[in-house]
Legacy VTK file of the C-alpha trace (Angstrom):
# vtk DataFile Version 3.0
C-alpha trace
ASCII
DATASET POLYDATA
POINTS 342 float
-13.528 28.810 12.998
-13.111 26.515 16.024
-9.794 25.024 17.111
-10.963 21.556 16.034
-11.832 22.863 12.564
-8.425 24.553 12.249
-6.757 21.305 13.302
-8.646 19.158 10.792
-7.860 21.729 8.064
-4.148 21.365 8.851
-4.509 17.591 8.753
-6.380 17.649 5.453
-3.705 19.955 4.034
-1.056 17.348 4.862
-3.209 14.652 3.268
-3.608 16.646 0.043
0.059 17.635 -0.254
1.180 14.075 0.360
-1.431 12.674 -2.034
-0.236 14.873 -4.914
3.493 14.503 -4.259
3.274 10.768 -3.561
1.151 10.176 -6.674
3.841 11.747 -8.829
6.569 9.888 -6.943
4.930 6.437 -7.031
3.867 6.897 -10.640
7.388 7.863 -11.712
8.692 4.651 -10.155
6.119 2.638 -12.077
6.940 4.309 -15.409
10.637 3.746 -14.708
9.840 0.034 -14.502
7.561 -0.020 -17.565
10.089 1.618 -19.892
13.186 -0.032 -18.410
13.872 -2.070 -21.563
12.985 0.662 -24.054
16.284 2.519 -24.216
15.456 4.642 -27.258
12.688 6.605 -25.529
14.901 7.478 -22.521
11.626 7.531 -20.550
13.178 5.495 -17.729
16.120 7.911 -17.505
13.725 10.847 -17.157
11.680 9.061 -14.487
14.836 8.179 -12.524
16.112 11.755 -12.706
12.798 12.840 -11.180
12.830 10.100 -8.527
16.382 10.565 -7.303
15.953 13.900 -5.472
12.228 13.752 -4.658
11.278 10.440 -3.055
12.906 11.284 0.293
11.277 14.731 0.353
7.877 13.145 -0.260
8.251 10.810 2.726
8.619 13.753 5.124
4.954 14.593 4.621
3.657 11.179 5.648
5.653 11.547 8.884
4.092 14.984 9.420
0.653 13.487 8.721
0.989 10.691 11.291
2.357 13.083 13.932
-0.493 15.525 13.236
-3.161 12.831 13.721
-1.658 11.669 17.016
-1.029 15.208 18.307
-4.247 16.913 17.249
-6.779 14.072 17.516
-5.348 11.632 20.076
-8.772 10.260 21.032
-9.277 9.044 17.461
-6.037 7.061 17.348
-7.490 4.082 19.228
-10.304 3.644 16.708
-8.132 4.424 13.671
-5.317 2.205 14.921
-7.706 -0.719 15.368
-9.641 -0.550 12.091
-6.533 0.323 10.044
-4.188 -2.163 11.699
-4.036 -4.591 8.775
-4.101 -2.145 5.823
-1.788 0.234 7.701
0.722 -2.528 8.428
0.715 -3.605 4.771
1.271 0.013 3.680
4.256 0.403 6.030
5.733 -2.884 4.816
5.363 -1.886 1.163
6.806 1.583 1.830
9.838 -0.003 3.478
10.254 -2.481 0.611
9.932 0.190 -2.037
12.384 2.552 -0.363
14.962 -0.180 0.181
14.729 -1.650 -3.319
14.703 1.830 -4.884
18.027 2.594 -3.222
19.565 -0.803 -3.967
18.520 -0.625 -7.641
20.967 2.267 -8.070
23.769 0.534 -6.153
23.571 -3.174 -7.046
23.574 -2.642 -10.816
23.740 -6.382 -11.575
20.309 -6.757 -9.923
18.892 -3.494 -11.280
16.014 -5.043 -13.248
14.415 -7.201 -10.506
14.930 -4.438 -7.935
13.325 -1.875 -10.253
10.369 -4.196 -10.902
9.773 -4.739 -7.179
9.975 -1.018 -6.343
7.712 -0.180 -9.312
5.031 -2.753 -8.469
4.962 -1.937 -4.740
4.837 1.758 -5.618
1.640 1.381 -7.617
-0.052 -0.804 -4.963
0.607 1.673 -2.139
-1.694 4.481 -3.431
-4.588 2.026 -3.705
-4.098 0.877 -0.131
-3.650 4.427 1.148
-6.910 5.666 -0.360
-8.788 2.611 0.944
-8.659 4.383 4.312
-11.343 6.795 3.054
-14.173 4.300 2.365
-13.351 2.611 5.674
-14.008 5.895 7.518
-17.488 6.092 5.941
-18.596 3.700 8.687
-20.352 0.948 6.752
-17.355 -1.389 7.081
-16.813 -0.819 10.811
-18.464 -3.021 13.433
-18.533 -2.332 17.167
-18.142 -5.117 19.709
-18.184 -4.163 23.399
-17.488 -0.574 22.408
-14.422 -1.500 20.328
-14.345 -0.710 16.614
-13.322 -3.502 14.250
-12.938 -3.585 10.497
-15.374 -5.958 8.807
-13.136 -7.520 6.146
-16.044 -9.239 4.387
-17.759 -5.897 3.776
-14.469 -4.266 2.798
-13.535 -6.947 0.272
-17.015 -6.922 -1.296
-17.482 -3.148 -1.383
-17.754 -1.653 -4.924
-17.050 1.765 -3.411
-13.724 0.577 -1.961
-12.674 -0.830 -5.338
-13.765 2.384 -7.067
-11.540 4.374 -4.709
-8.620 1.979 -5.269
-8.954 2.165 -9.073
-9.216 5.937 -8.872
-6.023 6.149 -6.807
-4.008 3.921 -9.124
-5.151 5.594 -12.356
-4.799 9.098 -10.876
-1.283 8.219 -9.750
-0.340 7.212 -13.279
-2.143 10.226 -14.789
-0.570 12.847 -12.515
2.895 11.350 -12.839
2.620 11.181 -16.641
1.710 14.890 -16.711
4.636 15.867 -14.519
7.085 13.639 -16.387
5.845 15.074 -19.700
6.581 18.549 -18.365
9.930 17.392 -16.971
10.829 15.750 -20.302
9.949 18.963 -22.106
12.230 21.178 -19.992
14.931 18.468 -20.218
14.638 18.518 -24.035
13.963 14.758 -24.086
11.680 14.678 -27.130
11.126 10.913 -27.295
10.286 10.664 -23.598
8.037 13.722 -23.898
6.044 12.053 -26.681
5.642 8.891 -24.578
4.446 10.649 -21.416
2.206 13.076 -23.315
0.428 10.107 -24.924
0.020 8.419 -21.530
-1.552 11.586 -20.151
-4.005 11.776 -23.043
-5.088 8.159 -22.496
-5.227 8.159 -18.693
-7.074 11.473 -18.305
-10.531 10.208 -19.328
-9.979 7.002 -17.337
-9.308 9.002 -14.167
-12.511 10.987 -14.711
-14.449 7.751 -15.270
-13.224 6.286 -11.965
-14.224 9.527 -10.204
-17.778 9.077 -11.538
-17.712 5.442 -10.359
-16.837 6.658 -6.857
-19.889 8.914 -6.832
-22.186 6.178 -8.166
-21.079 3.622 -5.578
-20.996 6.253 -2.842
-24.676 6.981 -3.379
-25.522 3.371 -2.543
-23.025 2.661 0.237
-22.701 6.028 2.022
-25.720 8.100 1.034
-25.127 10.531 3.911
-21.828 11.564 2.339
-23.136 11.593 -1.227
-26.066 13.863 -0.291
-23.735 16.310 1.424
-21.387 16.397 -1.553
-24.310 17.125 -3.866
-24.923 20.309 -1.868
-21.721 21.616 -3.502
-22.587 20.392 -6.988
-21.406 23.656 -8.571
-17.927 23.162 -7.114
-17.865 19.593 -8.417
-18.841 20.844 -11.879
-16.107 23.485 -11.669
-13.687 20.742 -10.728
-14.750 18.790 -13.817
-14.275 21.909 -15.965
-10.723 22.315 -14.623
-10.030 18.708 -15.568
-11.164 19.278 -19.162
-9.033 22.422 -19.412
-6.003 20.487 -18.170
-6.608 17.508 -20.410
-7.311 19.703 -23.454
-4.018 21.551 -22.862
-2.228 18.329 -23.810
-3.513 18.888 -27.363
-2.781 22.642 -27.563
-0.241 23.698 -30.214
2.867 25.394 -28.838
5.058 28.167 -30.170
7.603 25.611 -31.382
7.098 24.469 -34.958
4.974 21.348 -35.024
4.992 21.136 -31.251
1.915 20.117 -29.293
0.997 19.947 -25.639
1.284 22.276 -22.658
1.860 19.847 -19.753
2.709 22.635 -17.290
-0.829 24.003 -17.658
-2.178 20.458 -17.282
-0.222 19.882 -14.045
-1.505 23.136 -12.515
-5.158 22.804 -13.564
-5.468 19.105 -12.718
-3.899 19.724 -9.297
-6.406 22.553 -8.779
-9.167 20.160 -9.834
-8.110 17.609 -7.220
-7.864 20.362 -4.600
-11.413 21.517 -5.316
-12.834 17.976 -5.335
-11.008 17.094 -2.117
-12.423 20.249 -0.486
-15.972 19.170 -1.370
-15.332 15.651 -0.071
-13.667 16.876 3.134
-16.401 19.401 3.842
-19.082 16.747 3.351
-17.206 14.362 5.661
-17.261 16.836 8.552
-17.622 16.602 11.484
-16.852 12.881 11.306
-13.434 11.280 11.349
-15.001 7.823 11.431
-18.750 7.875 10.818
-20.829 7.990 12.997
-19.051 7.673 16.369
-15.795 9.603 16.056
-16.061 13.326 15.362
-13.453 16.064 15.310
-14.902 17.467 18.545
-14.938 14.162 20.446
-11.398 13.249 19.318
-9.806 16.697 19.671
-6.840 17.291 21.953
-6.892 19.831 24.805
-6.539 23.550 23.884
-3.075 23.950 25.443
-1.633 21.056 23.444
-3.324 22.336 20.282
-1.760 25.790 20.644
1.679 24.275 21.227
1.389 21.928 18.235
-0.051 24.653 16.009
2.773 27.059 16.889
5.336 24.312 16.220
3.883 23.613 12.794
3.783 27.319 11.899
7.440 27.804 12.867
8.494 24.528 11.241
6.864 25.266 7.910
8.066 28.872 7.958
11.546 27.351 7.957
10.931 24.386 5.636
8.607 25.832 3.002
11.136 28.272 1.465
13.574 25.355 1.359
11.068 23.214 -0.521
10.423 26.012 -3.013
14.156 26.530 -3.525
14.649 22.789 -3.979
11.875 22.628 -6.555
13.193 25.635 -8.484
16.649 24.038 -8.660
15.158 20.702 -9.641
13.107 22.125 -12.535
15.568 24.801 -13.702
19.091 23.427 -13.282
20.084 22.879 -16.924
23.090 20.728 -16.037
20.978 18.293 -14.014
18.105 18.309 -16.513
20.456 17.357 -19.337
22.644 15.075 -17.192
25.829 17.100 -17.766
LINES 1 343
342 0 1 2 3 4 5 6 7 8 9 10 11 12 13 14 15 16 17 18 19 20 21 22 23 24 25 26 27 28 29 30 31 32 33 34 35 36 37 38 39 40 41 42 43 44 45 46 47 48 49 50 51 52 53 54 55 56 57 58 59 60 61 62 63 64 65 66 67 68 69 70 71 72 73 74 75 76 77 78 79 80 81 82 83 84 85 86 87 88 89 90 91 92 93 94 95 96 97 98 99 100 101 102 103 104 105 106 107 108 109 110 111 112 113 114 115 116 117 118 119 120 121 122 123 124 125 126 127 128 129 130 131 132 133 134 135 136 137 138 139 140 141 142 143 144 145 146 147 148 149 150 151 152 153 154 155 156 157 158 159 160 161 162 163 164 165 166 167 168 169 170 171 172 173 174 175 176 177 178 179 180 181 182 183 184 185 186 187 188 189 190 191 192 193 194 195 196 197 198 199 200 201 202 203 204 205 206 207 208 209 210 211 212 213 214 215 216 217 218 219 220 221 222 223 224 225 226 227 228 229 230 231 232 233 234 235 236 237 238 239 240 241 242 243 244 245 246 247 248 249 250 251 252 253 254 255 256 257 258 259 260 261 262 263 264 265 266 267 268 269 270 271 272 273 274 275 276 277 278 279 280 281 282 283 284 285 286 287 288 289 290 291 292 293 294 295 296 297 298 299 300 301 302 303 304 305 306 307 308 309 310 311 312 313 314 315 316 317 318 319 320 321 322 323 324 325 326 327 328 329 330 331 332 333 334 335 336 337 338 339 340 341
């Protein structure tokens, strides 16, 4: 494995971790908004208990992602910075708005409703904008003038593949977050909220799979080079689909409790594994291009000395942080006093 391949694997790892954590975070904010006026379900209370300790942790990964891109592939930053200037600026603005209004909604209680609505709406728009980066890197929406890459907004705004990716991101965000909140409601013994989130997971699961198929259909027409490469790993894609059905079916499994149904913990694990497998196939097919066809991992890679220094820093940093994240998560999911708001 070359240094450039190791570097892009690290980068893709950050992308995947942030995608999963942020999906659950953004989705929880949206559900908090949706069920704000339905006090009996306590679904908003559950979503807020999840949001309170996690949204700041999630944001650390997007910082790590940006630093990794600039440190490991500095020669790609000029192209990426140019073609992603507008969508990237909108994403940063929405992230700032969401974070600010999320905090203020818990402080300025007299304005809690409008602040919650703003943070919930911005939170569901952000995943769609974030994933729109992927179809842009396929190359069909990038024009070159005097050697400078520019995003062709007309092609972007009329691209079925871009809209398929955006729909997939939004629905997957709601699906993943509903699974996690169902599991969180279950361990919190919030039966009404559990019923609500379990139903949402059952409904959104097939919709997320449908949008994934739409991505493949539109990809075949707009970026056939990528589609053909992904089809080389068709067995892995089929395995990914099988994992999805196992996860979705687990929402209907009977439990040991009398009359109880649903095993959301199994669904969270298998669906996350499904996304990991699908993202591996997509990432492998995308190699060696960062932005097709002019920017590759080799042409954009940093010098070997800088790579070794950055790699060592990340290894030491995550050796320190990762046990802390695991400890945080174990406390978050197992502290009975916090789960039951005692």
